[in-house]
Phi, psi and omega in degrees: 000313181295317182296315180298318180299321179296318180296316179298317180298319179296319180297316179296318180300317180294319178298315180294321180296317179294321178297320179294318179296319181296319182289337181268001182298141183292156177253124185244139178304146175211181186251013181241336182278169170267160183198189179254351182223128180240133177240124173254096190290341183230118178232131178242127173226087187227158178305119180093347181224134174219168184242133175257147178238133179241116180239132182242152176231114183260014180259145181278044173205156184278163176208156173258148182235132176254130180234146173234124169262129175233122179275166178286000170267006179070018173281133183241132174229139178235155175207161191219128184213163181263140173241117183281178184303126177059023185273129170274142183240141172221137170206167183223170186290337185270318182231072181289111182286350185245003181182196181289151174295154183285152180301125184285158176063036177217156165263169179177201182225159174231130180234126184227143177213158177292133183223168178280165183300328182280354181061040180248351181195152173286163177227158174280120181202078187279053181229013179263144173213163182192166173208164181239153174233116174271108184274100183275184181285337180238322180224164176252131182248128181253149168208150178281144174290151170283129187244125177254123175269151172275127184255326183216177188290341184271039186281348173213159181226136172278112186264343177191172179299115179081011180231136184231148174240126171275129186262107180265066191251005173076333186241315188256354182216240174286165171305155176268176177261161177291153180290324175208168183247145176226149176193156165270151180211160176269118184297153177290143186102341175286148177255016182302321180259016183099144183301134177089351179270090187260161183288133180238128186253137172240132178233131180241110178295139179277019169236102186238132176243107183258009181291159178298317176259069188266160175248105184298148175273121176249134181211173176242121175278114182259125185249141164236135184232138176237140174271184184298338182260016178066021172281129186263137177240123183241171174105343180286140177205164177214122174277139176202168184232126171069319187195140179228137174210131177173164179288141182296329181288353179262354182292110178066021182267111183293341181274354183254154172281109185277098184270127177054047181222156170265205181294143178208172181200144168104026182302328183292343181283356176249010187274139181304314181290316180300326184271010174101015177056044174241157185272018182212144173208169181237143182229143169232134182224141182217141176274116186235161173278136181200133177290346178301326184266352182297134180086001179253132177277152177282344180228113185305328183280350182273152178272344183289127179252132177286112180293330178200159178259168175216154175289137178210140171293161185228152164249147186219156179218134175254128173238160174229134181174198182243156179300143177216105181058242181263007184214225189224146170258100192277154172240344179200161179187163178196155177279151181275155179273149177251163177218144182072190176211156183230148182243016187252001185288154178199162170226123179252140180205163176270129178276159176285141180226173177294143176292129181300138180246152177293146178298153181299131179276000000 
């Protein structure tokens, strides 16, 4: 009797322990769930190409949405609009019906979250979903937004008067970001997608400062590449600030015009011939702290110098296409897969406040 009771107790203990572990499992951003925060990591607003945004609300009540557009020139624009019950929303970079048009001739990102009507704080509203369409000169490329759900009450913090931080910490607030990104890709030089349609990478750090007096996130994208025969190529990296977009063949390539990039190395490790003349390879990328990038700006034309880098989780998007002005004319694309989870992500921004009034006379 005692022995059986001990076995039963042990079994119950194990079930409860497993249940506790399951309930404590981290929540990681993905592109299929609904959430309170949507990130569109790649936005193109270039002559002949623009980006459309589709945002949905599947709840039978209205909500307000706060959005920030940030170009790779570090220009920031924000706007705030209402979404009624079950209302689908569409706007584009050229004729934004809900705010200012996006800065032309630039790539960038769009970040949107559920907010209160006064635009003074975010709210929990896990009923938003969205996707983007980059309307190219020949084809339109779609991708799903990265969606962060609010999990607990600590999803934002007031960090100063008129300043708020969204906590992307996986456990106490919004979902977290993956620790690193993985994907298969078609090497540059391959004609699988047509001659000249080379791989273009977009990286969005999960540490974003959108305040007017912001401190940009500087990091080093560290790459590991495997060919079809599992031969590993290491050493490639790219320093960047706030946002990165560019063709893989330009990473550290002295013969290329390095547009909107800091120091880099290893472009040949993404090359079709170097990787064994096959139409497939595998990549892993992680945002790490490195003194190699200290003192290098993410944009050569800018005067701002990154004094130091920091480790940061990343969101990523792979596109394929040809150069177009300062960005890409895409023919295909997909979001990158994540692995692991990180609890250090955040978004800082200035909230809307009352206009200061003169004291009563």
